[in-house]
N, C-alpha and C positions, 0 to 999 in steps of 0.2 A: 601298888596295893596301899591301903590305908587312906585316912583322911588327908586331903591336901588342898591348899589354895594355890592355884596357878594364876599368876599375873602376866598378862600379855601387854607388851608395850612395843609399838612399831608393827611391822609386817612379818608374819610367819608364813612361809610357803610350805605346804604339805602336799602329798599325793595320795590318791585313793581315799578310803574311809578309815580314819584313825580312831581306834577304840577309846572310849572314856569309861572308866570303871566307877564304882560306887563311891560316895562320900567325897565328891570333888566340887569345888567352886572354881570356875574359869572366869576371871574378871579382867576386863579391859582397863588399862590405865590410861587416862586421858582420852582424847578424841581420835587417836590414830591407831587403835588396836585392830589389826586386820588379820584374818585367817583366809588364805587364798590358795587356789589350786586343788584343794581336796576338801573333804567334809569330816564331820565328827559323827561317830557311830556309838550310840548309847544302847547297849543290848544286855538284858538281864542285869540291870544296874538300878540303883536308887539313890536318893538324896543328892541330887545334882543341881547346881545353880550355874547358868551361863548368862553373863551380864556384860553389856557395854562392848560387844564384839561386832565387828563388821565381817560378815561371812560372804565371800564372793568367789565366783568362777570355778566352782567344783565341777568335775566331769561326771558327778553323780548327784547326791543330795548335799545340801548345805549342812543340815543336821538331820540324822535319822534316829528316831527313838522307837525301839522295838523289843520284842520277846520279854513281855511282862515287866518292863522297866516301870518305875513308879516314883512319885514324889519328886518331880522335876519342875524347875522354874526357868523359863527362857524370857529374859527381860532386857529392855533397852538395847536391842541389837538391830543391826541393819543386815538385810539379805538381798543379794542381787546376782543375776547372771549365772545361775546354776543350771546345769544340763537337765537334771530331773527336778525333783522338788526342792524348794528352799528349806522347808521344815516338815518332815513326814512323821506321823505318829501312828503306830500300827502294832499288830500281833499282841493283843491283850495288855498293852501298856495302860497306865492308869494314874489318876490324880496328878494332872499336869496343868500348869498355868503358862500361857503365852501372852505376855503383856508388854505394852509400850514399845513395840517393835515397828520398824519401817521396812516394808517389803516393796521392792521396785524393780522394774525391768525384768520381770520374771513371768514365764509362761505357766507351767504347772506349779503353782505356788505351795499349797499345803494340803496334804492328804491325811485324813483321819480314818483309819481302817484299811487293811491291806487289800482286800478284793471282795467282790460280791459273794464268793464261795468260802469265805473264811469266818463265817458266823460262829461256828462251834468254838473257835478260839477267842473271838472278840466279844461275844455277848456277855454282858455283865461287867465289862471293862470299858476302856476308852472314855473315861469321865474327864473331860477337858474344859477349861475355861479360856476363852480368847477375849481379852479386853484391851481397849485403848491402843489398838494397832492401826497403822496407816498402810492401806493397800493402794499403791501409787503406780499405775501403769502395769498392773498385774493382769494376766489374761483370764485365768480360771483357778478353781480350787482355793477359794478365799474364806474359809476352808471348804473342802468336799468331805462330807462325813458319811461313814457307814457304821452301823451297829452301836456307835457311841450313844449312851443315854445315862445321865443327862450330859448334854453339851451346851454350855452357856456362851453365847456370842453377844457381847454388849459393848456399846460406846466405841465401836471401830469406825474408821473413816475410809470410805471407798472413793477413789478419784481415778477417772479414766480407766476403769476396768473394762477389758475387752469382751470376753465371752460371757462370763457370769461371775457373780460374787459368791454368795453362800449357797451350797447345795446340800440338802439333807436327803439321803437315800438309804435304802436297805435297813429298815428298822431303826434308823437313827432318831433320837429324840432331841431336838434342838430348840432352845429358847433363845430367840434373837430379839434384842432390845436396843433402842436408841442408836442404831447404826445409820 
């Protein structure tokens, strides 16, 4: 509980989805800050900054943001080889920025909005900005959006994307610029 700055240096191996509570900054120190084996779960939380972390090899999501979490910034991170999504945002979460990240070797990359039948919870939320990210050999969901409005996707770089890049579905309002 309480405000904390967590500095990660070297490799931390976790399992499952580890909860992250409000008022946390998780900051990688140097170029070798790695979280592997599991993911971070941000649920009913706010005021979180995750920066300069390499997230890899979770048997679920790399980072899952859900249940009305808000005011979150994911910046300068690397995401690779997660079983499910690298970075999912869903269930009425709001005011999130995803910037300057590198996503690579990932199938289901980023989901925005839980499911097609979750509009009652998601409408009026899921306001997210994605900018200056590098999608490198990712197959799909770069991002895939449902119900988010507005969603701003700008200045992202797509290289060797397999199935599709950006998908806007289910009442989502996306402004895509300079990608």
